[in-house]
C-alpha positions as CSV (number, residue, x, y, z in Angstrom):
1,M,-0.1,-0.1,0.0
2,A,3.0,2.4,0.8
3,Q,4.6,1.6,-2.7
4,Q,1.2,2.3,-4.3
5,L,0.8,5.6,-2.3
6,K,4.1,6.5,-3.2
7,T,3.7,5.7,-7.1
8,Q,0.3,7.6,-6.8
9,T,1.5,10.9,-5.4
10,Q,5.2,11.0,-6.7
11,K,5.5,14.0,-8.8
12,E,6.7,12.7,-12.4
13,P,9.1,15.2,-14.1
14,V,7.9,16.9,-17.3
15,Q,10.0,16.6,-20.2
16,R,9.5,20.0,-21.7
17,H,12.5,20.0,-24.2
18,A,13.2,17.3,-26.6
19,L,15.7,16.5,-29.3
20,P,14.8,17.9,-32.8
21,P,15.0,15.2,-35.6
22,L,17.7,16.3,-38.4
23,P,15.9,17.5,-41.6
24,Y,18.3,15.3,-43.5
25,D,20.1,11.9,-42.9
26,Y,23.4,11.7,-41.0
27,A,25.4,11.1,-44.1
28,A,23.8,14.2,-46.2
29,L,26.5,16.4,-45.6
30,E,29.2,14.4,-46.9
31,P,32.1,14.7,-47.9
32,Y,32.2,17.9,-45.8
33,I,30.7,16.8,-42.7
34,D,31.0,12.9,-42.1
35,A,28.1,10.8,-40.8
36,Q,29.9,9.7,-37.7
37,T,30.4,12.9,-36.5
38,M,27.1,14.0,-37.2
39,Q,25.5,11.0,-35.4
40,I,27.8,11.5,-32.3
41,H,27.0,15.3,-32.5
42,H,23.1,15.2,-32.9
43,G,22.5,11.9,-30.8
44,K,25.1,12.0,-28.0
45,H,25.9,15.8,-27.5
46,H,22.6,17.7,-28.3
47,Q,20.7,14.9,-26.4
48,A,22.9,15.4,-23.4
49,Y,22.1,19.1,-23.3
50,V,18.4,18.4,-23.7
51,N,18.6,15.8,-21.0
52,N,20.6,18.3,-18.6
53,L,18.2,21.3,-19.4
54,N,15.0,19.1,-18.3
55,A,16.9,18.0,-15.1
56,A,17.5,21.4,-14.2
57,L,14.0,22.6,-15.1
58,D,12.4,19.8,-13.2
59,K,13.6,21.8,-10.0
60,H,11.7,25.1,-10.9
61,P,8.2,23.9,-12.3
62,E,7.6,27.7,-12.3
63,L,9.6,28.2,-15.5
64,S,7.6,25.7,-17.4
65,S,6.0,28.5,-19.6
66,W,9.3,29.6,-20.5
67,S,10.5,28.8,-24.2
68,F,14.2,28.0,-24.3
69,E,14.5,31.5,-26.2
70,D,13.1,33.0,-23.2
71,L,15.4,31.2,-20.9
72,L,18.4,32.6,-22.6
73,R,16.8,36.0,-23.1
74,K,16.0,36.6,-19.3
75,I,18.9,34.3,-18.1
76,N,19.7,36.8,-15.1
77,Q,15.9,35.9,-13.9
78,V,16.5,32.3,-13.9
79,P,17.1,31.0,-10.3
80,E,20.6,31.1,-9.3
81,D,20.8,27.4,-8.2
82,I,20.2,26.4,-11.8
83,R,21.3,29.4,-13.8
84,T,24.8,28.0,-14.9
85,A,23.2,24.6,-15.9
86,V,20.5,26.4,-18.0
87,R,23.1,28.8,-19.6
88,N,25.2,25.9,-20.8
89,N,22.8,23.4,-21.5
90,G,19.6,25.9,-22.8
91,G,22.5,27.3,-24.7
92,G,23.7,23.9,-26.2
93,H,20.0,22.9,-27.0
94,H,19.0,26.3,-28.7
95,N,22.6,26.5,-30.7
96,H,22.3,23.3,-32.2
97,S,18.6,23.6,-33.1
98,L,19.6,26.5,-35.2
99,F,22.9,24.8,-36.5
100,W,21.2,21.8,-37.6
101,T,18.4,24.0,-39.8
102,I,20.9,26.2,-41.2
103,M,22.7,23.3,-43.0
104,R,21.3,21.4,-45.9
105,P,22.9,18.5,-48.3
106,P,25.5,20.2,-50.7
107,S,23.5,19.2,-53.8
108,E,20.6,21.4,-52.4
109,T,22.5,24.4,-51.3
110,G,22.3,27.5,-53.4
111,G,25.8,28.4,-53.0
112,E,25.4,32.2,-51.9
113,P,22.9,34.1,-50.2
114,G,20.6,36.1,-52.2
115,G,17.6,38.8,-52.0
116,A,17.4,40.9,-49.1
117,L,20.0,39.0,-47.1
118,A,22.7,39.5,-49.8
119,D,21.7,42.8,-50.1
120,A,22.0,43.4,-46.2
121,I,25.3,41.6,-46.3
122,T,26.8,43.8,-49.0
123,K,25.6,47.0,-47.2
124,T,27.3,45.9,-44.0
125,F,30.2,44.1,-45.0
126,G,31.2,45.5,-48.6
127,T,30.9,42.0,-50.0
128,V,29.6,38.4,-49.3
129,A,33.1,37.1,-49.7
130,K,34.3,39.8,-47.3
131,F,31.6,38.5,-44.9
132,K,32.7,35.0,-45.1
133,E,36.2,36.0,-44.4
134,L,35.2,37.8,-41.2
135,L,33.0,35.0,-40.1
136,S,35.6,32.4,-40.6
137,A,38.2,34.6,-38.9
138,A,35.9,35.0,-35.8
139,A,35.3,31.0,-35.8
140,T,39.3,30.5,-36.2
141,G,40.1,32.7,-33.6
142,R,37.6,31.4,-31.1
143,F,40.2,30.2,-28.4
144,G,39.0,26.6,-27.1
145,S,35.1,26.0,-27.5
146,G,32.5,28.3,-28.8
147,W,30.5,29.5,-32.0
148,A,30.8,32.2,-34.7
149,W,27.5,34.0,-35.3
150,L,26.0,36.3,-37.8
151,V,23.3,38.2,-35.9
152,V,20.8,40.8,-36.4
153,S,21.1,43.4,-33.8
154,G,18.9,46.7,-33.7
155,G,18.2,45.7,-37.4
156,S,21.6,45.5,-38.4
157,L,24.0,42.4,-39.3
158,E,27.0,41.7,-37.1
159,V,29.8,39.0,-36.9
160,L,30.8,37.9,-33.6
161,S,31.6,34.7,-31.3
162,T,30.7,33.5,-28.2
163,A,32.4,31.1,-25.6
164,N,31.1,27.5,-24.7
165,Q,27.5,27.5,-25.4
166,D,26.6,31.0,-24.8
167,S,24.0,32.4,-27.1
168,P,23.6,36.0,-28.7
169,L,20.3,36.0,-27.2
170,M,21.8,36.4,-24.0
171,D,22.7,39.9,-25.0
172,G,19.3,40.5,-26.7
173,K,20.8,39.5,-30.4
174,G,19.1,37.6,-33.0
175,P,21.5,34.7,-34.3
176,I,20.5,33.9,-37.8
177,L,23.6,31.5,-38.9
178,G,25.8,29.9,-36.4
179,L,29.0,27.9,-37.0
180,D,29.9,25.4,-34.0
181,V,33.7,25.4,-33.4
182,W,33.7,22.8,-30.5
183,E,36.2,20.0,-31.3
184,H,33.1,17.5,-31.2
185,A,31.8,19.0,-34.3
186,Y,34.8,18.4,-36.6
187,Y,37.5,16.5,-35.0
188,L,36.5,12.9,-36.0
189,K,37.4,13.9,-39.5
190,Y,39.6,17.1,-39.4
191,Q,41.3,16.5,-36.4
192,N,43.2,20.0,-35.2
193,R,42.6,21.5,-38.5
194,R,39.8,23.9,-37.8
195,P,40.6,26.3,-40.6
196,D,40.0,23.4,-43.0
197,Y,36.2,22.6,-41.2
198,I,35.6,26.0,-41.5
199,A,36.2,26.1,-45.3
200,A,34.4,22.9,-46.0
201,W,31.2,24.2,-43.7
202,W,30.5,26.8,-46.1
203,N,29.5,24.2,-48.8
204,V,26.6,22.9,-46.7
205,V,25.1,26.3,-45.5
206,N,21.4,26.6,-46.1
207,W,21.1,30.3,-47.2
208,E,17.1,30.0,-48.1
209,E,16.9,29.3,-44.2
210,V,19.1,31.9,-42.9
211,A,17.2,34.3,-45.2
212,K,13.9,33.5,-43.4
213,R,15.6,33.9,-40.1
214,Y,17.1,37.4,-41.3
215,T,13.6,38.3,-42.2
216,A,11.7,37.2,-39.2
217,S,14.5,38.8,-37.0
218,T,14.6,42.0,-38.7
219,V,10.8,42.2,-38.0
220,T,11.1,41.3,-34.3
221,S,14.1,43.6,-33.7
222,A,13.2,46.7,-35.5
223,P,13.0,49.8,-33.3
224,P,9.6,51.6,-32.7
225,S,8.7,54.1,-35.5
226,G,8.9,57.6,-34.2
227,R,5.4,59.7,-33.6
């Protein structure tokens, strides 16, 4: 009876966050990103971020209505006892969820950005080639683990990098393209040759998805019009 009562009254943790499925097969980004790396990266590393985020949030059910974007944008409002866990694992979950979507098989990529995104890149950086050079430098120069980003900030584009699993959302900026430079993202194929991985990665960028994120971010980040 005691065991039955315990079973009936014990609170079950709510698994609010789940590992998103990839929009392509693990081998789809070959030869630039190998299938084994993708399988471990998605199924092991990303899954661990999801599991650890859920474990942290189980301690604070009052956060159950917050999306992971909310958690990162309002990281300083997250209870202190789980803040570091949410920063690391919520950031890891969000960063990777974006990362998978802004890549696609090389046979399907358009090669270069177009439309309003291309116009904005040219306006901000001079040329698409210069933009790629700047983001590649940010990725190469990130000491240790982290990410390089193209973000929308105040309606304008900016290239930056973040350490570990920190997200630009924590600084009020909208990430539209991110490059993972943790060693687990490339070491099986490229070992210590991070620049080679970065150069190869440009061949699998899904510019159509990046453009959609750019449009959405410029709408949400646009300053209010004057009266």
